[in-house]
C-alpha positions in Angstrom: 2.8 86.6 74.7 3.4 90.4 75.2 1.0 90.3 78.1 3.0 87.6 79.8 6.3 89.6 79.5 4.4 92.6 80.8 3.4 90.5 83.8 7.0 89.8 84.4 8.1 93.5 84.5 8.4 93.6 88.2 10.6 90.5 88.2 12.9 91.3 85.3 13.7 94.8 86.3 15.0 93.9 89.8 18.8 93.9 90.2 20.6 90.8 91.3 22.0 92.0 94.6 21.8 89.2 97.2 25.3 88.2 98.3 24.3 84.7 99.5 22.6 83.8 96.2 24.0 82.1 93.2 23.3 83.1 89.6 23.1 80.5 86.9 22.4 80.8 83.2 20.2 78.1 81.6 18.2 77.7 78.4 14.7 76.3 78.3 12.6 75.1 75.4 8.9 74.8 74.9 5.9 75.2 72.6 5.3 78.7 74.0 7.6 81.3 75.5 6.0 80.9 78.9 6.4 77.1 78.7 10.1 77.6 77.7 10.6 79.8 80.7 9.1 77.3 83.1 11.4 74.6 81.6 14.4 76.9 82.2 13.4 77.5 85.8 13.2 73.8 86.4 16.6 73.2 84.8 18.1 76.1 86.9 17.0 74.4 90.1 18.2 71.0 88.9 21.6 72.4 88.0 22.2 73.7 91.5 20.3 71.2 93.7 20.4 68.0 91.6 18.1 66.3 89.2 14.5 65.6 90.3 12.9 62.2 90.0 9.1 62.2 89.9 9.2 65.7 91.3 9.7 64.4 94.8 13.2 62.8 95.1 16.4 64.7 94.5 19.4 62.8 93.1 23.0 63.9 93.1 25.8 61.8 91.4 23.3 59.0 91.0 22.5 58.8 94.7 19.3 59.7 96.4 20.1 62.5 98.8 16.6 63.9 99.9 13.1 62.6 99.5 11.4 65.9 100.6 13.3 68.4 98.3 12.1 68.9 94.8 12.2 71.5 92.0 8.6 72.5 92.6 9.1 73.1 96.3 9.5 76.8 95.3 12.1 78.1 97.8 14.9 78.3 95.3 14.5 80.9 92.4 14.7 84.3 94.0 14.3 86.1 90.8 15.3 85.8 87.1 15.9 87.8 84.0 15.2 86.9 80.4 18.5 87.1 78.5 17.2 86.1 75.0 14.2 84.5 73.4 13.9 83.1 69.9 12.1 80.4 67.9 14.1 77.4 66.5 12.4 74.8 64.4 9.0 75.8 65.8 10.1 75.7 69.4 10.7 78.7 71.7 14.2 78.8 73.1 14.6 81.1 76.1 17.8 81.8 78.0 17.4 83.1 81.5 19.8 84.3 84.3 18.3 82.9 87.5 19.2 83.8 91.0 19.0 80.8 93.3 18.7 80.9 97.1 16.9 78.6 99.5 15.6 81.6 101.5 13.6 83.0 98.7 10.1 83.4 100.2 11.1 85.2 103.4 13.1 87.8 101.4 10.5 88.7 98.8 9.1 92.2 98.7 5.3 92.9 98.4 5.7 93.7 94.8 7.6 90.5 94.1 5.0 88.4 95.9 2.2 90.0 93.8 4.1 89.4 90.6 4.8 85.8 91.6 1.1 85.1 92.4 -0.1 86.8 89.2 2.4 85.1 86.9 2.6 81.6 88.4 -0.9 81.1 89.8 -3.1 83.5 87.7 -4.1 85.2 91.0 -6.8 82.7 92.1 -10.1 83.8 93.6 -10.1 82.6 97.3 -13.2 82.3 99.4 -12.7 82.4 103.2 -15.2 80.9 105.6 -14.8 80.6 109.4 -17.5 78.9 111.3 -18.1 76.8 114.4 -20.0 73.5 114.4 -23.4 75.3 114.9 -22.9 77.5 111.8 -21.9 80.7 113.7 -19.6 82.8 111.5 -16.4 84.4 112.9 -15.6 87.5 110.9 -12.5 88.2 113.1 -10.9 85.0 111.9 -11.9 85.6 108.3 -10.5 89.2 108.3 -7.2 88.1 109.7 -6.9 85.4 107.0 -7.9 87.8 104.2 -5.4 90.4 105.4 -2.6 87.8 105.6 -3.4 86.5 102.1 -3.3 90.1 100.7 0.1 90.6 102.3 1.3 87.6 100.4 0.1 88.9 97.1 -3.4 87.3 96.8 -5.8 90.2 96.1 -8.9 88.4 94.9 -11.0 87.3 97.8 -14.6 86.1 97.6 -17.3 87.0 100.3 -19.3 84.0 101.6 -21.3 86.2 104.0 -24.6 85.2 102.2 -24.4 81.5 102.9 -26.9 80.2 105.4 -26.1 78.1 108.5 -26.9 74.8 106.9 -24.4 75.5 104.1 -21.9 76.8 106.6 -22.0 73.5 108.5 -21.4 71.6 105.3 -18.5 73.9 104.4 -16.6 72.7 107.5 -16.3 69.3 105.7 -16.1 70.7 102.2 -13.0 68.7 101.3 -15.1 65.6 101.5 -18.1 67.1 99.8 -17.5 67.2 96.0 -21.0 68.5 95.3 -20.5 71.5 97.6 -17.1 72.2 96.2 -18.6 72.4 92.7 -21.4 74.6 94.0 -19.0 77.0 95.7 -16.8 77.1 92.6 -19.7 77.9 90.3 -22.1 80.1 92.5 -19.3 82.1 94.2 -16.8 82.0 91.3 -14.1 80.8 93.6 -10.9 78.8 92.7 -9.8 78.0 96.3 -11.6 77.8 99.6 -10.2 78.5 103.1 -12.1 76.6 105.8 -11.6 77.6 109.4 -13.3 75.4 112.0 -13.5 77.4 115.2 -13.8 75.6 118.6 -14.0 77.7 121.8 -13.9 76.2 125.3 -14.0 78.8 128.0 -11.1 81.0 127.2 -9.2 78.5 125.0 -9.6 78.7 121.2 -8.7 76.0 118.7 -8.9 76.8 114.9 -8.5 73.9 112.4 -7.9 75.3 108.9 -7.6 74.0 105.4 -6.9 75.5 102.0 -8.7 73.6 99.3 -8.4 73.8 95.5 -12.1 73.6 94.6 -11.8 72.4 91.1 -9.5 69.4 91.9 -10.4 68.9 95.6 -6.7 69.0 96.5 -5.9 70.1 100.0 -3.0 72.6 99.7 -2.7 73.2 103.5 -4.1 71.8 106.7 -3.2 73.1 110.1 -4.2 73.7 113.7 -3.7 76.9 115.7 -4.3 77.5 119.4 -5.0 80.6 121.5 -4.4 79.7 125.1 -6.6 81.7 127.4 -4.8 81.1 130.6 -3.5 84.7 130.6 -5.8 86.1 128.0 -9.5 86.9 127.6 -11.6 84.8 125.2 -11.5 87.6 122.7 -7.8 88.0 122.9 -7.3 84.2 122.6 -9.4 84.2 119.5 -7.3 87.0 118.0 -4.1 85.2 118.8 -5.3 81.9 117.2 -6.6 83.9 114.2 -3.2 85.6 113.6 -1.4 82.2 113.9 -3.6 80.4 111.4 -3.5 83.4 109.0 0.3 83.5 109.0 0.7 79.7 108.5 -2.0 79.4 105.9 -1.0 82.5 103.8 2.7 81.3 103.8 1.5 77.9 102.5 -0.5 79.6 99.8 2.5 81.6 98.6 4.6 78.4 98.5 2.0 76.7 96.5 1.7 79.6 94.1 5.5 79.6 93.6 5.6 76.0 92.5 6.9 75.4 88.9 4.8 72.3 88.5 1.1 72.4 89.1 -1.8 70.0 89.1 -4.3 70.7 86.3 -7.6 68.8 85.9 -8.3 67.9 82.3 -11.9 66.8 81.4 -12.0 65.1 78.0 -15.5 64.9 76.5 -16.7 61.9 74.5 -16.1 63.5 71.0 -12.6 64.7 72.0 -11.8 61.3 73.5 -12.5 59.7 70.1 -10.5 62.4 68.3 -7.5 61.6 70.5 -7.5 57.8 69.7 -10.6 56.4 71.5 -8.7 54.5 74.2 -7.4 55.5 77.6 -3.8 54.6 76.6 -3.9 56.5 73.4 -5.4 59.7 75.1 -2.8 59.6 77.9 0.1 59.2 75.5 -1.2 62.1 73.3 -1.5 64.4 76.3 1.8 63.3 77.8 3.6 64.3 74.6 2.5 67.9 74.9 5.3 70.2 75.9 5.5 70.8 79.6 3.4 67.8 80.6 5.3 65.6 83.0 2.6 63.0 83.5 -1.1 62.3 83.1 -3.1 60.2 85.5 -6.7 58.9 84.9 -9.1 59.7 87.7 -12.5 59.0 86.3 -13.7 57.3 83.1 -17.4 57.4 82.3 -19.4 59.6 79.9 -16.1 61.6 79.9 -12.5 61.1 81.0 -11.0 63.1 83.8 -7.2 63.3 83.9 -4.9 64.8 86.6 -2.1 66.5 84.7 1.3 67.3 86.2 2.2 70.4 84.2 4.9 73.1 84.3 2.6 76.1 84.3 -1.0 77.2 84.9 -4.3 75.9 83.5 -4.3 78.9 81.1 -0.8 77.9 79.8 -2.0 74.3 79.3 -5.1 75.5 77.5 -2.9 77.5 75.1 -0.8 74.5 74.3 -4.0 72.3 73.7 -5.2 74.9 71.2 -1.8 74.8 69.4 -2.3 71.0 68.8 -5.8 71.6 67.4 -8.0 70.9 70.5 -11.0 73.2 71.3 -11.3 74.6 74.8 -14.8 74.3 76.1 -14.2 75.5 79.7 -11.3 77.0 81.6 -10.6 78.0 85.3 -7.6 78.4 87.4 -6.8 74.7 87.6 -9.4 73.1 85.3 -9.6 72.7 81.5 -12.4 71.0 79.5 -11.9 69.9 75.9 
């Protein structure tokens, strides 16, 4: 756990100095120190903004006040400091002082963004691909997106330059192509894929973009950016659309990385399925009782069981907790665990 606290150095050494922010002291509990910290962050947001129901609906004084605000929407905890950490009856108990402000992301420094991405999201590997429907590659668009992602703290980008035109055309619809997503995740060692579909008509440019979690197929961001060529050349219109899509997509990526709760795919092999009770109900209940797991949803049941886990932390955090309860980890990625 020392490495985790080392990763938090940038966050914990920053002074609380924002006049508009509010500082709250909360105590979190969990099977690991990191799990306890995530629990404390959730409680801090709930204390200021109201309790969260199903991670989507905010409640204050027993009345629903907002359907779109939740603890995992990320724009609340500006920074926090660990006040104390101890173990009580086998559980880690961590007290934090959290600074809360709904303008968090726009105020973060580059160092804070990098610390946030490293700590909360394990700095995922992101592949960026920009093509038109014929398979032509647009490096100008890719470079803008990569640069914007790096400014937001994402430093691990994967080069897809070696893909051929046939694969490039399939990438455009990658969110609907499970086989291709698995190929990209394995062959290019990527956790996320940015797809930019470029359409040029005269001097007008339209770029449709998506940010896809390859291991789960989840679409984190989908957007459309336009470069109007009425007063611009085709090249300048392409640059304008590229900057717009890069800004929107990279901001969405940072918001996703800042979420307290994450979706983790858990693949349970046949032997482990029997070890956990041998029925879907038994397995779900065992997994839901693990500290930090908010819910577990069955997605596929065949030779193995695939569960979608709502978890306060990363896949690596979840894997550590699974090991603590005696389960062997067979495979692990940024959002995928196999037991």
